[in-house]
C-alpha positions as CSV (number, residue, x, y, z in Angstrom):
1,M,40.2,-0.5,15.9
2,T,36.3,0.9,15.7
3,N,34.2,-2.5,14.1
4,A,32.7,-1.2,11.0
5,Y,30.3,-3.7,10.7
6,L,29.1,-3.7,14.5
7,P,26.2,-1.2,13.8
8,I,25.1,-3.7,11.2
9,L,25.1,-6.4,12.6
10,F,22.5,-4.7,15.2
11,V,20.0,-3.9,12.7
12,A,20.3,-7.4,11.0
13,C,19.3,-8.9,14.7
14,I,16.6,-6.1,15.3
15,A,15.0,-6.7,11.4
16,F,15.3,-10.5,13.0
17,L,13.4,-10.5,15.9
18,A,11.3,-7.9,14.7
19,P,8.6,-10.0,13.1
20,F,8.8,-12.1,16.2
21,L,8.0,-9.8,18.5
22,S,4.8,-8.2,15.9
23,Q,3.5,-11.9,15.9
24,R,3.9,-13.6,19.2
25,V,3.9,-10.9,21.7
26,T,1.4,-8.3,20.2
27,R,-0.3,-10.7,18.0
28,G,-0.1,-8.9,15.3
29,I,-1.7,-5.9,16.4
30,V,1.7,-4.0,16.3
31,P,2.7,-3.7,13.1
32,T,6.8,-5.3,12.6
33,V,7.9,-1.1,11.1
34,V,7.0,-0.2,14.5
35,I,8.4,-2.9,16.0
36,E,11.5,-1.9,14.4
37,I,11.3,1.7,15.2
38,L,10.7,1.0,18.9
39,L,13.5,-1.2,19.2
40,G,15.3,1.4,17.4
41,I,15.1,3.7,20.0
42,L,15.6,1.9,22.9
43,V,19.4,0.7,21.8
44,G,19.5,4.2,20.7
45,P,20.8,7.1,22.1
46,G,16.8,7.7,23.8
47,G,17.5,4.3,25.2
48,L,20.1,2.3,26.0
49,N,22.6,4.4,24.0
50,W,23.9,0.8,22.8
51,L,24.3,2.0,18.6
52,H,24.4,5.4,17.2
53,S,23.5,6.5,13.5
54,N,26.7,6.8,11.8
55,Q,27.4,7.6,7.9
56,T,27.2,3.7,6.9
57,L,23.7,3.8,8.6
58,A,22.8,6.9,7.2
59,F,23.1,5.8,4.1
60,L,21.6,2.8,4.1
61,A,18.1,4.7,5.7
62,G,18.2,6.9,2.7
63,F,18.1,4.1,0.0
64,G,16.1,2.1,2.2
65,F,13.6,5.2,2.3
66,T,13.8,5.9,-1.6
67,Y,13.5,1.9,-1.7
68,L,10.2,2.2,0.2
69,M,8.7,5.1,-2.2
70,F,9.4,2.4,-4.9
71,L,7.5,-0.3,-3.7
72,S,4.9,2.0,-2.9
73,G,5.1,2.5,-6.4
74,V,5.0,-1.0,-7.4
75,E,2.0,-1.9,-5.5
76,L,-0.2,0.5,-7.3
77,D,-3.0,-2.2,-9.1
78,F,-4.0,-0.1,-11.6
79,E,-6.5,-2.5,-13.1
80,M,-8.5,-2.6,-10.1
81,V,-8.3,1.2,-9.7
82,L,-9.4,1.6,-13.4
83,S,-11.7,-1.5,-13.4
84,S,-15.6,-1.1,-12.5
85,S,-18.4,-3.5,-13.2
86,K,-21.1,-2.1,-14.5
87,G,-23.3,0.3,-13.0
88,E,-21.3,0.8,-10.1
89,T,-18.5,4.2,-9.9
90,P,-14.7,3.0,-10.5
91,L,-12.5,2.4,-7.6
92,W,-10.3,5.7,-9.3
93,R,-13.5,7.9,-9.1
94,D,-14.2,6.8,-5.5
95,G,-10.7,7.4,-4.2
96,L,-10.1,10.5,-5.9
97,I,-14.2,12.0,-4.4
98,F,-12.7,10.7,-0.7
99,F,-9.5,13.2,-1.2
100,L,-11.1,15.9,-2.3
101,A,-13.5,15.5,1.1
102,V,-10.7,14.7,3.4
103,A,-8.6,18.3,1.9
104,A,-11.6,20.1,2.2
105,V,-12.5,19.5,6.1
106,T,-8.1,19.5,6.3
107,A,-8.5,23.3,4.8
108,L,-11.2,23.8,7.3
109,I,-9.4,22.7,10.5
110,V,-5.4,24.3,9.6
111,F,-6.3,27.4,8.4
112,P,-8.8,28.8,11.2
113,L,-5.8,27.3,13.4
114,A,-3.6,28.8,10.8
115,A,-5.2,32.5,11.4
116,A,-5.6,31.1,15.2
117,H,-1.2,31.3,15.5
118,V,-2.0,27.8,16.4
119,L,0.1,26.5,13.7
120,T,2.3,28.2,11.1
121,H,2.8,26.3,7.5
122,P,-0.2,25.6,6.9
123,Y,-0.3,24.2,3.3
124,F,2.2,21.9,4.6
125,F,0.0,20.5,7.1
126,L,-2.6,20.5,4.4
127,G,-0.7,17.7,2.3
128,L,0.5,15.8,5.6
129,I,-2.7,15.4,7.8
130,C,-4.0,14.3,4.5
131,T,-2.5,11.4,4.3
132,T,-3.1,8.0,5.0
133,S,-0.7,4.4,5.6
134,M,-1.1,1.9,2.9
135,G,1.9,-0.5,4.9
136,I,-1.4,-0.1,7.7
137,V,-4.5,-0.1,5.8
138,V,-3.3,-3.4,3.4
139,P,-2.6,-5.8,6.4
140,A,-5.5,-4.7,8.6
141,L,-8.0,-5.4,5.8
142,K,-6.5,-9.1,4.9
143,E,-6.2,-10.0,8.6
144,S,-10.0,-9.4,8.6
145,R,-10.7,-10.7,5.8
146,W,-12.1,-8.1,3.6
147,L,-9.7,-7.4,1.4
148,S,-11.4,-9.2,-1.1
149,H,-14.9,-8.4,-0.3
150,P,-16.5,-5.3,-2.6
151,L,-16.0,-3.1,0.6
152,G,-12.4,-3.8,1.4
153,Q,-11.7,-2.9,-2.1
154,R,-13.4,0.4,-1.9
155,I,-11.5,1.1,1.3
156,L,-8.2,0.1,-1.0
157,G,-8.8,2.5,-3.8
158,V,-9.4,5.5,-1.0
159,A,-5.7,4.7,1.0
160,L,-4.2,4.6,-2.5
161,A,-6.0,8.1,-3.4
162,L,-4.6,9.3,0.0
163,D,-1.1,7.7,-0.4
164,F,-0.7,9.2,-4.3
165,F,-2.3,12.4,-4.0
166,P,-0.8,13.8,-1.0
167,L,2.5,12.4,-2.2
168,L,2.5,14.9,-5.5
169,Y,1.1,17.5,-3.6
170,L,4.2,17.4,-1.2
171,A,6.0,17.5,-4.3
172,G,5.1,20.3,-5.7
173,Y,4.8,21.9,-2.2
174,T,8.7,21.3,-1.1
175,S,9.5,22.3,-4.9
176,I,7.8,25.9,-5.1
177,R,9.4,26.4,-1.2
178,A,13.0,25.1,-2.0
179,S,12.8,27.1,-5.0
180,G,10.5,30.4,-4.6
181,Q,8.8,30.0,-7.8
182,A,5.8,28.4,-9.1
183,R,7.1,27.2,-12.9
184,S,9.0,24.9,-10.5
185,L,6.1,22.7,-11.0
186,L,6.9,22.6,-14.4
187,L,10.3,20.1,-13.5
188,V,7.9,17.8,-12.1
189,I,5.7,17.3,-14.8
190,F,9.1,17.3,-16.6
191,L,9.2,14.0,-14.4
192,F,6.5,12.3,-15.1
193,L,7.0,13.3,-19.1
194,A,10.2,11.5,-19.1
195,M,7.9,8.5,-16.7
196,A,6.1,7.9,-20.0
197,L,9.0,7.9,-22.4
198,I,11.0,5.3,-20.5
199,Y,7.9,3.5,-19.9
200,R,6.9,3.4,-23.7
201,F,10.2,2.5,-24.7
202,A,10.4,-0.5,-21.6
203,Q,7.6,-1.9,-23.1
204,Q,9.1,-2.1,-26.1
205,F,12.6,-3.4,-24.9
206,Q,11.0,-5.9,-22.7
207,N,9.5,-8.0,-25.9
208,H,12.6,-8.3,-27.5
209,A,14.3,-12.1,-28.5
210,F,17.6,-10.9,-26.9
211,V,15.7,-9.6,-23.3
212,Q,13.8,-12.6,-23.0
213,L,17.0,-14.8,-23.4
214,L,18.5,-12.8,-20.8
215,K,15.4,-13.2,-18.3
216,K,15.8,-16.9,-18.7
217,S,19.3,-17.0,-17.6
218,E,20.4,-16.7,-14.2
219,T,22.1,-13.3,-14.5
220,E,18.8,-11.5,-12.6
221,F,18.4,-8.8,-15.3
222,S,14.7,-7.8,-14.4
223,V,16.7,-7.3,-10.8
224,R,19.1,-5.3,-12.3
225,G,17.0,-3.0,-14.7
226,A,14.8,-2.5,-11.8
227,F,17.3,-1.2,-9.3
228,A,19.4,0.9,-12.7
229,L,15.5,2.2,-13.0
230,I,15.2,3.1,-9.7
231,L,18.4,4.8,-10.0
232,L,18.3,6.5,-13.2
233,F,14.9,8.5,-11.8
234,V,16.4,8.8,-9.0
235,A,19.2,10.8,-10.7
236,L,17.1,12.6,-12.5
237,A,14.7,14.2,-10.2
238,Q,18.1,15.2,-7.9
239,G,19.3,16.8,-11.7
240,L,15.7,18.5,-11.9
241,G,16.0,19.6,-8.3
242,T,12.6,17.7,-7.3
243,Q,12.3,15.2,-4.5
244,V,13.6,11.9,-5.4
245,V,11.1,9.8,-3.6
246,L,9.2,11.2,-6.2
247,G,11.4,9.7,-8.6
248,A,11.9,6.4,-7.1
249,F,7.6,6.2,-6.7
250,L,8.0,7.2,-10.6
251,A,10.4,4.5,-11.1
252,G,7.9,2.1,-9.3
253,V,5.2,3.1,-11.3
254,V,7.0,2.0,-14.4
255,V,7.4,-1.5,-12.9
256,S,3.7,-2.3,-11.8
257,L,2.7,-1.0,-15.8
258,L,5.1,-3.7,-16.7
259,V,5.2,-6.7,-14.7
260,K,2.4,-8.4,-13.8
261,K,1.3,-9.1,-10.3
262,H,2.3,-11.8,-8.0
263,S,4.6,-12.6,-10.4
264,V,8.7,-14.1,-9.1
265,F,9.9,-10.9,-10.6
266,T,8.0,-8.9,-8.0
267,Q,8.6,-11.4,-5.2
268,K,12.2,-10.8,-5.5
269,I,11.9,-6.8,-5.1
270,N,9.5,-7.1,-2.1
271,S,12.0,-9.6,-0.3
272,I,15.3,-7.5,-1.3
273,G,13.1,-4.7,0.2
274,Y,11.6,-6.0,3.2
275,G,14.2,-8.4,3.8
276,F,17.2,-5.8,3.6
277,F,16.9,-2.6,3.0
278,L,13.6,-1.0,4.7
279,P,14.3,-2.7,8.3
280,F,17.7,-0.1,7.8
281,F,15.7,3.2,7.5
282,F,13.0,2.3,10.4
283,V,15.8,1.5,12.9
284,N,17.4,4.9,11.9
285,V,14.0,6.5,12.3
286,G,14.0,5.2,16.1
287,L,18.0,5.8,16.4
288,T,18.0,9.6,15.5
289,F,14.5,9.9,17.4
290,Q,14.9,12.7,20.4
291,F,12.4,13.5,22.4
292,S,12.2,14.9,26.0
293,T,8.7,15.3,27.6
294,A,10.5,17.8,30.7
295,K,11.5,20.1,27.5
296,H,8.4,20.6,26.0
297,S,5.6,23.8,27.0
298,W,2.5,22.9,27.1
299,H,1.9,24.8,23.6
300,F,3.8,21.9,21.7
301,W,1.6,19.5,22.9
302,V,-1.5,20.9,22.5
303,I,-0.4,21.1,18.6
304,L,0.6,17.5,18.7
305,L,-3.0,16.8,20.5
306,V,-4.8,19.0,17.8
307,L,-3.0,17.2,15.0
308,F,-3.7,13.9,16.4
309,L,-7.2,14.7,16.2
310,A,-7.5,16.2,13.2
311,M,-5.6,13.1,11.4
312,Y,-9.1,11.5,12.6
313,L,-11.1,14.0,12.4
314,T,-10.6,14.8,8.5
315,K,-11.1,10.8,7.7
316,F,-14.2,10.1,10.2
317,L,-16.5,12.6,8.4
318,P,-16.1,11.6,4.6
319,S,-16.0,7.7,5.8
320,A,-19.6,8.9,7.7
321,F,-20.7,10.8,4.8
322,L,-19.1,8.8,1.9
323,L,-19.9,5.2,2.7
324,R,-23.1,4.8,3.5
325,M,-23.7,1.3,2.3
326,I,-22.2,0.0,5.7
327,P,-23.6,0.9,9.4
328,M,-22.1,4.1,11.4
329,K,-20.7,2.1,13.3
330,Q,-18.5,0.6,10.6
331,R,-17.8,3.4,9.1
332,I,-16.2,5.4,12.3
333,G,-14.0,1.9,12.2
334,V,-13.0,2.7,8.4
335,G,-12.5,6.4,9.4
336,A,-9.8,5.1,12.0
337,L,-8.2,2.7,9.7
338,L,-7.8,5.6,7.4
339,G,-6.3,8.2,10.0
340,S,-3.2,5.9,10.3
341,Q,0.0,7.4,9.3
342,L,3.6,5.9,8.5
343,S,5.5,6.2,5.9
344,L,4.4,9.9,4.6
345,M,4.4,11.4,7.8
346,L,8.1,10.1,8.2
347,L,8.9,11.7,4.7
348,A,7.1,14.8,5.7
349,S,9.0,15.3,9.0
350,K,11.9,14.8,7.1
351,L,11.2,17.5,4.0
352,G,10.0,19.8,6.7
353,Q,13.6,19.5,8.9
354,Q,15.2,20.4,5.4
355,L,12.7,23.2,4.4
356,G,12.9,24.9,7.6
357,V,9.1,24.3,8.1
358,L,9.7,22.0,11.1
359,S,11.8,22.1,14.2
360,A,13.5,19.1,15.6
361,D,11.1,18.6,18.0
362,M,8.3,18.9,15.9
363,A,9.8,16.6,13.2
364,N,9.7,14.1,16.1
365,G,6.8,14.6,17.8
366,L,5.0,14.0,14.2
367,I,7.1,10.9,13.7
368,L,5.4,9.9,17.7
369,L,2.3,10.2,16.4
370,A,3.0,8.2,13.7
371,I,3.9,5.1,16.1
372,I,0.5,6.0,18.2
373,S,-1.4,5.8,15.2
374,C,-0.1,2.9,14.0
375,I,-0.4,0.9,17.4
376,V,-4.2,2.3,18.2
377,S,-6.0,2.3,14.6
378,P,-5.8,-1.3,13.5
379,P,-7.7,-2.4,17.0
380,I,-10.2,0.0,16.1
381,F,-11.0,-1.2,12.8
382,S,-11.1,-5.0,13.6
383,R,-13.3,-3.9,17.0
384,L,-15.6,-1.9,14.7
385,V,-15.7,-3.7,11.5
386,G,-15.2,-7.0,12.7
387,H,-14.2,-9.4,10.0
388,N,-15.8,-10.5,7.2
389,K,-18.3,-13.8,7.4
390,E,-17.8,-14.4,3.6
391,A,-14.5,-15.1,4.1
392,L,-13.3,-18.2,5.9
393,P,-10.4,-19.0,7.3
394,I,-7.6,-21.5,5.2
395,E,-8.0,-24.2,7.6
396,Q,-11.5,-24.4,6.7
397,E,-11.3,-25.2,2.8
398,T,-13.0,-28.8,2.4
399,S,-13.1,-31.3,-0.5
400,L,-15.8,-31.8,-2.5
401,S,-17.3,-35.8,-2.5
402,L,-17.9,-36.7,-6.3
403,D,-20.5,-39.4,-5.2
404,L,-23.1,-36.7,-4.3
405,L,-22.7,-34.5,-7.8
406,P,-25.0,-35.6,-10.2
407,E,-23.9,-38.1,-13.6
408,N,-21.2,-36.3,-16.1
409,W,-20.2,-33.7,-12.9
410,T,-16.8,-33.2,-11.9
411,A,-14.8,-30.9,-9.7
412,Q,-12.0,-28.6,-10.8
413,H,-9.4,-26.2,-9.5
414,I,-9.5,-23.5,-12.0
415,E,-7.3,-20.3,-12.0
416,I,-8.4,-16.9,-13.3
417,R,-5.5,-16.3,-16.1
418,N,-7.4,-14.2,-18.3
419,R,-7.1,-10.4,-17.8
420,R,-10.6,-10.0,-18.8
421,Y,-12.0,-11.4,-15.5
422,A,-9.7,-9.2,-13.5
423,G,-12.1,-7.2,-11.1
424,R,-15.3,-9.1,-12.5
425,R,-18.1,-9.8,-10.3
426,V,-19.0,-13.4,-10.5
427,A,-22.6,-12.1,-11.1
428,S,-21.4,-10.8,-13.9
429,L,-19.6,-13.7,-15.7
430,Q,-22.9,-15.3,-17.1
431,L,-22.0,-18.8,-16.9
432,P,-24.0,-21.5,-18.1
433,R,-26.5,-23.3,-15.9
434,D,-24.3,-27.0,-15.7
435,V,-21.0,-24.9,-14.0
436,L,-21.4,-24.0,-10.2
437,I,-18.3,-21.7,-8.3
438,V,-18.0,-23.9,-5.0
439,S,-15.4,-21.4,-3.5
440,V,-12.9,-18.9,-4.8
441,K,-8.6,-19.4,-3.2
442,R,-7.4,-15.8,-2.9
443,N,-4.0,-15.8,-0.6
444,D,-4.5,-17.5,2.3
445,E,-8.6,-17.4,2.2
446,I,-10.9,-19.2,0.7
447,L,-14.4,-17.0,0.2
448,V,-17.9,-18.2,0.3
449,P,-18.7,-16.5,-3.6
450,R,-21.7,-14.4,-3.9
451,G,-23.0,-12.5,-6.9
452,T,-21.5,-9.0,-5.6
453,T,-17.7,-11.0,-5.0
454,R,-15.0,-9.5,-6.9
455,L,-12.9,-11.7,-8.7
456,E,-8.9,-11.0,-9.1
457,R,-6.5,-12.5,-11.8
458,F,-4.6,-15.9,-10.2
459,D,-7.5,-16.4,-8.0
460,T,-8.1,-20.5,-7.8
461,L,-11.7,-21.2,-8.6
462,Q,-13.1,-24.5,-7.7
463,V,-15.7,-25.1,-9.7
464,I,-18.3,-28.1,-10.4
465,G,-20.3,-28.8,-13.4
466,D,-20.9,-30.9,-16.5
467,T,-17.9,-32.3,-18.0
468,T,-17.3,-31.0,-21.4
469,V,-18.9,-27.5,-20.6
470,I,-16.6,-27.4,-17.1
471,E,-13.6,-27.4,-19.7
472,A,-14.7,-24.9,-21.9
473,V,-15.1,-22.6,-18.6
474,R,-11.4,-23.6,-17.8
475,L,-10.5,-22.3,-20.9
476,M,-12.3,-18.9,-21.1
477,L,-11.3,-18.2,-17.6
478,S,-7.5,-19.0,-18.3
479,G,-7.0,-17.1,-21.3
480,E,-6.6,-20.2,-23.8
481,T,-9.4,-19.0,-25.4
482,L,-11.7,-15.5,-25.4
483,S,-15.3,-16.1,-25.0
484,F,-17.8,-18.9,-24.4
485,R,-21.2,-19.2,-24.8
486,P,-23.2,-19.9,-21.9
487,S,-25.4,-22.6,-22.3
488,T,-29.1,-22.5,-21.8
489,S,-29.5,-26.0,-21.1
490,R,-28.8,-29.1,-18.7
491,Q,-27.6,-32.1,-20.4
492,K,-29.1,-35.2,-19.7
């Protein structure tokens, strides 16, 4: 009798070992998800032949990928993308301009290659090469302590655009390709309208007294609602004949608009995904990976090499011309980081096979390129861009001696909860002269604040100042009062 739980046990063991191998063996250079894919290849038919993908694993992997797209939507920070300081370009505009530049460079590469019969289906590769991997960009920025810096925020905004717009493009392309009619795009638009209606309904519904009571109970009402929302959008997308991953992504967007960032709820849904569903998808990618170097012609390898170079060239050129506020060396590093691809590359390889655009060998070749890009991009970024010198490791946090402060001065830790100050620069706060911000604690980092440092909700500020004035500042930043009139004279 076959043990139905044995394949699931294999995947669970791989998911348990992958973070350890990522941190201890590769020192975090190789992401956990890449380790999961490599271990899947090792134990699968292409390696030790210990494990094969079956119907159960295929279902869990399929839902895992759907959940990955859902989490991609949840991670969209609309407050950050839409916010801008006075005199600065909004992040969404920077991202859109960068995406259009990447798309233009990509078009200049793929269409001549198609005319030379090196590539077929250039419109498919146009969407494929434009993408980047948020799962690689965010950890790399965080590890190098650039995530909270204005440069890191700009890179993040660009990465969001390179993740979001190609997904919409591929959804429209697959809809037209599958049906053969341009009017199928109307179905995608209808899905967006459904998202807007469901968001408005959920926005009114979540403030109902009965719903608030259920949230306080032990029934995990919010988590149940999230899964119901995923399946609602997936079923709706499938019924309309569009991609179910687009439906899952839009479900995540609805959650992102409704739920506060860094809340207990978002921690729960992330734990469910990264702790259970997502490993099934990434390990299954390795199990189904079949790649033999012996049976491929030189033409096949030339195509892969051209695609690999195009993945980076299309990011290097826009970075060189649009990021002039940093040295050329760092622009190349940013381009290398944005050249990494993973989730959307895996999605495109699956869609390409389903549509008949890609052969099985080419789909596996794209997966190979994604794995290589995830391994080489973060070290290049770290080498060329370096660590942010303004951000100190958490171990360097020090406490202030109150004996050294002026009379009537004190030190407090103030958490920013007021949405009005999310995305604001320190210089724009117009704090009174009797108040100084000493440090900004964000996640596991301590930032040395400058006038250009951009604040985020749930940052903890270490503030010193006059006892009476600092209390008013605390009320202002925590949202307990709406405004504060700056003092122009120092109290004696």
